[in-house]
C-alpha positions as CSV (number, residue, x, y, z in Angstrom):
1,M,44.7,58.0,39.3
2,R,48.1,57.0,40.7
3,D,46.5,54.8,43.3
4,R,44.5,52.9,40.7
5,T,47.6,52.3,38.6
6,R,49.4,51.1,41.7
7,E,46.6,48.8,42.5
8,K,46.7,47.3,39.0
9,T,50.4,46.8,39.3
10,V,50.1,45.0,42.6
11,K,47.4,42.7,41.1
12,F,49.6,42.0,38.1
13,K,52.6,41.1,40.4
14,N,50.5,38.8,42.5
15,Y,49.2,37.1,39.3
16,T,52.8,36.6,38.0
17,R,53.8,34.9,41.2
18,Q,51.3,32.2,40.6
19,K,52.5,28.7,39.6
20,Y,51.5,27.2,36.3
21,F,49.3,24.1,36.0
22,D,48.5,22.5,32.7
23,Y,44.8,21.8,32.7
24,I,44.8,20.9,29.0
25,L,47.4,18.2,29.7
26,L,45.4,16.9,32.6
27,G,42.2,16.8,30.5
28,V,43.9,14.9,27.7
29,V,45.4,12.3,30.1
30,A,41.9,11.8,31.7
31,L,40.3,11.4,28.3
32,L,42.9,8.9,27.2
33,I,42.4,6.9,30.4
34,L,38.6,6.9,30.1
35,F,38.8,6.0,26.5
36,G,41.2,3.2,27.3
37,L,38.9,1.8,30.0
38,V,36.0,1.8,27.6
39,M,38.0,0.0,24.8
40,L,39.5,-2.4,27.4
41,Y,36.1,-3.5,28.5
42,S,35.0,-3.8,24.9
43,S,38.0,-5.9,23.8
44,S,38.2,-8.1,26.9
45,A,34.6,-8.7,28.1
46,Y,34.1,-11.8,25.9
47,T,37.4,-13.5,26.9
48,A,36.9,-12.6,30.5
49,S,33.4,-14.0,30.5
50,L,34.5,-17.2,28.8
51,R,37.6,-17.9,30.9
52,L,36.7,-16.2,34.3
53,S,32.9,-16.0,34.2
54,D,33.2,-12.3,34.9
55,P,33.1,-9.9,31.8
56,T,34.4,-7.0,34.0
57,H,37.4,-8.9,35.4
58,Y,40.1,-7.0,33.4
59,L,38.2,-3.7,33.6
60,K,38.0,-3.8,37.4
61,R,41.7,-4.7,37.7
62,Q,42.7,-1.9,35.3
63,V,40.6,0.6,37.3
64,A,42.5,-0.5,40.4
65,F,45.8,0.0,38.6
66,V,44.7,3.5,37.5
67,I,43.7,4.5,41.0
68,I,47.1,3.3,42.3
69,G,48.9,5.1,39.5
70,T,46.9,8.3,40.1
71,I,47.7,8.3,43.8
72,L,51.4,7.9,43.1
73,A,51.3,10.6,40.4
74,I,49.7,13.1,42.8
75,M,52.4,12.3,45.4
76,I,55.1,12.9,42.7
77,T,53.4,16.1,41.5
78,F,53.9,17.7,44.8
79,T,57.4,16.5,45.3
80,P,60.1,19.2,44.8
81,S,62.4,18.6,41.8
82,Q,65.5,18.8,44.2
83,V,64.2,15.8,46.1
84,I,63.5,13.9,42.8
85,K,67.0,14.6,41.5
86,K,68.5,13.6,44.8
87,F,66.9,10.1,44.6
88,A,67.3,9.6,40.8
89,G,70.4,7.5,41.2
90,V,68.8,5.4,44.0
91,F,65.7,4.7,41.8
92,Y,67.9,3.8,38.9
93,L,69.9,1.3,41.0
94,L,66.7,-0.2,42.4
95,A,65.2,-0.7,38.9
96,L,68.4,-2.2,37.7
97,L,68.5,-4.7,40.7
98,L,64.9,-5.7,40.1
99,N,65.5,-6.3,36.4
100,I,68.6,-8.5,37.3
101,A,66.4,-10.4,39.8
102,V,63.9,-11.2,37.0
103,I,66.6,-13.2,35.3
104,F,66.9,-15.5,38.3
105,V,63.5,-15.5,40.0
106,G,61.2,-14.1,37.4
107,N,57.9,-15.5,36.3
108,S,57.5,-16.7,32.7
109,G,54.6,-16.0,30.3
110,N,54.1,-16.1,26.6
111,G,57.6,-17.5,26.1
112,S,59.5,-14.9,28.0
113,T,60.5,-14.0,31.6
114,R,59.5,-10.5,32.4
115,W,57.7,-10.4,35.7
116,I,58.6,-10.8,39.4
117,S,56.2,-11.3,42.3
118,I,56.4,-8.9,45.2
119,G,53.8,-9.1,48.0
120,G,51.3,-10.9,45.8
121,F,51.6,-8.3,43.0
122,S,53.1,-9.2,39.7
123,L,55.5,-6.4,38.7
124,Q,57.3,-5.9,35.3
125,P,60.5,-4.2,36.3
126,S,61.4,-3.2,32.7
127,E,58.5,-0.6,32.9
128,L,60.2,0.9,36.0
129,M,63.5,1.0,34.1
130,K,62.0,3.3,31.5
131,M,61.3,5.9,34.1
132,A,64.6,5.2,35.9
133,V,66.6,5.9,32.7
134,I,64.6,9.2,32.2
135,L,65.5,10.3,35.7
136,A,69.1,9.2,35.6
137,M,69.8,10.8,32.2
138,A,68.1,14.0,33.2
139,A,70.2,14.2,36.4
140,F,73.4,13.3,34.5
141,I,72.8,15.9,31.7
142,S,71.8,18.7,34.1
143,T,74.8,18.1,36.3
144,H,77.4,18.1,33.5
145,T,76.2,21.1,31.4
146,K,79.8,22.3,30.8
147,K,80.8,19.0,29.2
148,F,78.3,18.8,26.4
149,G,81.1,18.9,23.8
150,D,83.3,16.3,25.3
151,A,83.5,12.7,24.0
152,V,83.6,11.5,27.6
153,F,80.2,13.0,28.2
154,D,78.7,11.1,25.3
155,I,80.4,7.8,26.4
156,A,79.1,8.2,30.0
157,G,75.6,8.9,28.7
158,I,75.7,5.7,26.5
159,V,76.9,3.7,29.5
160,I,74.0,4.9,31.7
161,F,71.3,3.6,29.3
162,G,73.5,0.8,28.0
163,V,73.8,-0.7,31.5
164,A,70.0,-0.4,31.9
165,L,69.6,-2.5,28.7
166,A,71.8,-5.4,29.7
167,P,69.3,-7.3,31.9
168,V,66.3,-6.4,29.7
169,V,67.4,-7.1,26.1
170,G,67.5,-10.9,26.4
171,S,63.8,-11.3,27.5
172,N,62.2,-8.1,26.3
173,L,63.8,-6.7,23.1
174,S,60.9,-4.3,22.5
175,T,61.3,-2.6,25.9
176,A,65.1,-2.6,25.4
177,L,64.6,-0.7,22.1
178,I,62.4,1.9,23.8
179,I,64.9,2.3,26.7
180,A,67.7,2.8,24.2
181,G,65.5,5.2,22.2
182,I,64.8,7.3,25.4
183,G,68.4,7.4,26.4
184,F,69.6,8.2,22.9
185,I,67.1,11.0,22.2
186,M,67.9,12.7,25.5
187,L,71.7,12.4,25.0
188,F,71.4,13.5,21.3
189,I,69.6,16.7,22.3
190,A,72.3,17.5,24.9
191,S,75.4,16.5,23.0
192,R,77.4,18.8,20.7
193,R,79.0,15.8,18.9
194,K,75.8,14.6,17.2
195,K,77.3,13.1,14.1
196,N,79.8,10.9,16.1
197,L,77.0,10.0,18.6
198,I,74.8,8.8,15.7
199,I,77.6,6.6,14.2
200,V,78.5,5.0,17.6
201,V,75.0,4.4,18.8
202,G,74.0,3.2,15.3
203,L,76.8,0.6,15.2
204,I,75.9,-0.6,18.8
205,F,72.2,-0.9,17.7
206,I,73.0,-2.9,14.6
207,V,75.2,-5.3,16.5
208,G,72.7,-5.6,19.4
209,V,69.8,-6.4,17.2
210,A,71.8,-8.8,15.1
211,A,72.8,-10.7,18.2
212,S,69.3,-10.7,19.6
213,V,67.5,-11.9,16.5
214,S,67.2,-15.7,17.0
215,G,64.6,-18.3,17.6
216,Y,61.1,-17.0,17.9
217,R,62.3,-13.5,16.9
218,R,63.5,-14.9,13.5
219,N,60.1,-16.4,13.0
220,R,58.4,-13.0,13.7
221,I,60.5,-11.5,11.0
222,R,59.5,-14.3,8.6
223,Y,55.8,-13.8,9.4
224,W,56.1,-10.1,9.1
225,L,57.3,-10.5,5.5
226,H,54.6,-13.2,4.8
227,P,51.7,-12.8,7.3
228,E,49.5,-14.9,5.1
229,Q,51.6,-18.0,6.1
230,A,50.8,-17.7,9.8
231,A,48.7,-20.5,11.2
232,P,46.6,-20.3,14.4
233,G,48.9,-20.1,17.3
234,A,51.9,-19.1,15.3
235,D,53.9,-15.9,16.0
236,G,52.4,-14.0,13.0
237,F,48.8,-15.0,13.5
238,Q,47.8,-12.1,15.7
239,V,49.2,-9.6,13.2
240,L,47.2,-11.3,10.4
241,Q,44.0,-11.1,12.5
242,G,44.8,-7.5,13.4
243,L,45.0,-6.6,9.7
244,Y,41.6,-8.3,9.1
245,A,40.2,-6.2,11.9
246,I,41.6,-3.0,10.6
247,G,40.5,-3.8,7.0
248,S,36.9,-4.5,8.1
249,G,36.6,-1.3,10.2
250,G,36.0,1.1,7.3
251,F,35.8,4.8,8.0
252,F,33.3,4.8,11.0
253,G,33.8,1.2,12.1
254,K,31.3,-1.5,13.0
255,G,30.2,0.1,16.2
256,L,31.4,0.0,19.8
257,G,31.4,-3.6,21.0
258,A,30.8,-5.0,17.5
259,S,34.2,-6.4,16.8
260,D,34.3,-10.0,15.4
261,T,38.0,-10.7,15.6
262,K,38.2,-10.1,19.4
263,L,35.9,-13.1,19.8
264,G,38.8,-15.5,20.2
265,N,40.5,-14.9,16.9
266,L,42.7,-12.0,17.9
267,P,45.3,-12.9,20.5
268,E,46.2,-10.1,23.0
269,S,43.2,-8.1,21.9
270,K,43.3,-6.2,25.3
271,N,47.1,-5.7,25.3
272,D,49.4,-5.2,22.3
273,M,46.6,-5.5,19.6
274,I,44.0,-3.3,21.2
275,F,44.5,-0.6,18.4
276,A,43.2,-3.2,15.9
277,V,40.0,-3.5,17.9
278,I,39.7,0.3,18.1
279,V,39.9,0.6,14.3
280,E,37.5,-2.3,13.7
281,E,34.9,-0.8,16.1
282,L,35.4,2.9,15.6
283,G,36.9,2.9,12.1
284,A,39.6,5.2,10.7
285,F,37.7,8.1,12.3
286,G,38.2,6.7,15.8
287,A,41.9,6.0,15.1
288,V,42.4,9.6,13.9
289,C,40.7,10.9,17.1
290,L,43.0,8.8,19.2
291,I,46.1,10.0,17.4
292,L,44.9,13.6,17.7
293,M,44.7,13.1,21.5
294,Y,48.2,11.8,21.5
295,V,49.4,14.8,19.4
296,I,47.8,17.2,21.9
297,L,49.5,15.3,24.7
298,L,52.9,15.5,23.1
299,W,52.3,19.2,22.2
300,R,51.7,20.0,25.9
301,L,54.8,18.1,26.9
302,Y,56.8,20.1,24.4
303,L,55.6,23.4,25.9
304,I,56.4,22.3,29.4
305,A,59.9,21.1,28.4
306,V,60.8,24.4,26.7
307,N,59.4,26.5,29.6
308,A,60.8,24.4,32.5
309,K,62.5,26.3,35.3
310,D,65.7,24.3,35.1
311,M,67.5,21.8,32.9
312,F,66.7,18.8,35.1
313,G,63.0,19.4,34.7
314,S,63.3,20.1,31.0
315,Y,65.1,16.8,30.3
316,I,62.6,14.8,32.5
317,V,59.8,16.0,30.2
318,I,62.0,15.4,27.1
319,G,62.4,11.8,28.3
320,V,58.7,11.3,28.9
321,F,58.0,12.8,25.5
322,A,60.5,10.3,23.9
323,H,59.0,7.4,25.8
324,L,55.4,8.0,25.0
325,S,56.0,8.9,21.3
326,L,58.2,5.9,20.7
327,Q,55.8,3.5,22.4
328,M,52.7,4.9,20.6
329,I,54.4,4.8,17.2
330,L,55.9,1.3,17.6
331,N,52.6,-0.1,18.7
332,M,50.7,1.3,15.7
333,L,53.5,0.2,13.3
334,V,53.3,-3.3,14.7
335,V,49.5,-3.6,14.5
336,T,49.6,-2.3,10.9
337,N,52.4,-4.8,10.1
338,L,54.8,-2.0,9.1
339,I,57.5,-3.5,11.4
340,P,57.9,-7.0,12.9
341,N,55.9,-7.8,16.0
342,T,57.7,-6.5,19.1
343,G,55.0,-6.7,21.8
344,V,54.6,-3.0,22.7
345,T,51.6,-1.8,24.6
346,L,49.6,1.3,23.6
347,P,50.1,4.1,26.3
348,F,47.1,4.7,28.6
349,I,45.0,2.2,26.5
350,S,46.4,-1.3,26.8
351,Y,45.7,-3.6,29.8
352,G,48.6,-3.9,32.2
353,G,49.2,-2.9,35.8
354,S,53.0,-2.0,35.6
355,S,52.5,-0.2,32.4
356,I,49.7,2.2,33.4
357,I,51.1,2.8,36.9
358,C,54.5,3.7,35.6
359,T,53.1,5.9,32.8
360,L,51.0,7.8,35.4
361,M,54.0,8.2,37.6
362,E,55.8,9.7,34.6
363,M,52.9,12.1,34.2
364,G,53.4,13.0,37.9
365,L,57.0,13.9,37.1
366,V,55.7,16.1,34.2
367,F,53.2,17.9,36.4
368,S,55.9,18.4,39.1
369,V,58.0,20.2,36.5
370,A,55.1,22.2,35.3
371,R,54.1,23.3,38.8
372,Q,57.5,25.0,39.2
373,I,57.1,27.2,36.1
374,P,56.3,30.8,37.0
375,M,53.1,31.9,35.2
376,E,54.9,34.8,33.4
377,H,57.3,32.3,31.8
378,I,54.7,30.2,30.1
379,S,54.5,30.4,26.3
380,L,51.4,28.9,24.8
381,G,52.8,28.6,21.3
382,E,53.9,32.2,21.5
383,E,57.3,33.8,22.1
384,V,58.5,33.6,25.7
């Protein structure tokens, strides 16, 4: 009898030494990517066929970007957190230099300069900066745990994501807002001076937005208030068409591939406005299913964050949570005209090499943190 009890105890100990892997998170990410590829083809086939004589042009490029991002994500997943933390500062500095380089040698498109060519590949460094801020803030917070109540701690945290904003805010206000949101949420959770932090960051935000709202951004606010005044080619025209698409979708939609507005009437149907195509073709039912997938994704990120082995890993996942939730919410608010057009992509769904690659790299960071959680420490919605 004792031998059997001993055998069971040994088996239990071996089990508890196993490392955790979140298969639910992996499955949701895979579903989002596959759903994104289907909707990308649906939203871009007509335009690609008309302009490039190849209806699968954008789909094939996006598949290539997904493969690159997946390879990088796998490499990051099996990288120890100590190594990631060691190079967090280097990555932050590299992303900062690339964003500064965009100002001087960047490529322009759609009225803004956001890209830089490296080895024949067009890179958007502002996407790298989102991940760089996550890593830099996580390293900073986990290194200064005894200073959470100091004003100097808050100021230093603001400086970290404030410096990251400087080269981005002029040409890409939407990305700058997301970077600021990531940094603020991470710092807010760590800080013990939350009221003062809200006041200071709020004032900086108001001054920054007021200084940035000029020219075409002022027009976007005007068309946000009066979308019916937008003429073809004007800043508010794509939002107006997006509203037409959403309104015509009904509950179950027109059917996959049956969108009318994507046939030349909806600018950026494969990028910023792809959510409008989703609602038109799959209806409110499809939109709710997509939102539920995002909710499950964020739920798994939350569980990993609260069960992470160390504070560095926990704040990495908090940063990724902040990034994905902010970007998802902002995109849907723009498409439904609840806020002015800011040009934000929908995570895992919209077309874009830099966006999908960097997002998958962030998921690699999350899986790296999850792998280091001992199995006995995992709480699936229960008490740890």
